C-alpha positions, 0 to 999 in steps of 0.5 A, spaced: 440 546 410 439 543 403 446 544 401 449 541 407 444 535 405 447 535 398 454 535 400 453 529 406 449 525 401 454 526 395 456 519 394 449 515 394 447 521 390 452 520 385 451 512 385 444 513 383 445 519 379 452 519 375 449 525 371 450 529 378 457 529 377 457 535 373 453 539 379 458 536 384 464 537 379 462 545 378 462 546 386 469 542 387 466 537 391 467 531 386 470 525 390 477 523 388 476 516 384 475 513 378 472 518 373 473 524 378 473 530 373 469 527 368 462 526 366 458 521 362 453 524 357 448 522 352 447 515 353 443 511 348 442 504 347 440 500 340 439 493 339 442 490 333 443 483 330 451 480 329 450 473 326 445 470 330 446 474 336 442 479 339 447 485 341 445 491 345 450 497 343 450 502 349 454 508 347 455 516 349 460 521 350 465 522 356 466 530 357 472 533 362 469 538 367 476 538 370 481 544 369 487 539 368 488 533 363 484 527 366 485 520 365 480 516 362 478 510 366 474 504 363 467 505 363 462 499 365 455 499 362 450 495 366 443 492 365 439 492 371 432 488 373 426 491 375 428 491 383 435 494 381 440 488 381 445 488 376 444 482 371 449 483 365 455 488 364 460 490 359 466 494 359 468 499 354 474 504 353 474 511 350 477 513 344 483 516 347 487 515 354 485 522 357 482 528 356 484 535 357 479 540 360 473 541 356 474 535 351 469 530 349 470 523 347 465 517 345 464 510 348 461 504 346 459 498 350 457 491 346 452 487 350 451 480 347 444 477 348 442 482 353 438 479 359 430 479 358 430 481 365 433 488 364 429 494 365 434 499 366 441 501 363 447 505 367 454 507 365 459 508 370 467 508 371 470 503 374 477 503 377 483 501 374 486 494 377 490 495 383 497 492 381 498 490 388 493 485 388 494 479 384 
């Protein structure tokens, strides 16, 4: 029964807990799409000052959990307020365009003047732009 629920609810579970991608990928149940076959790990944030601007640097690792090379999509670091609404975001590219099985790469997103209402950070993959849409 629990396994059936985990399969049926995988989309909302992955949306809420991107780190669950490793579990679903290991079972071959990762949905196709941006980041399929990849796992975001070791996310950390630190504040720095760049001139007079406060900057929140969100960094981490992307690991391939696929058996074949996987294209590395752009990552988005999003700041959420206390009720879970996105208040600010910044995109980041990995250090290389694709990862072979078992490879990892680092990423770093810079959020300028992070919103004071931010209470949580999330990092996700974003789909590439659709060439059919202007």
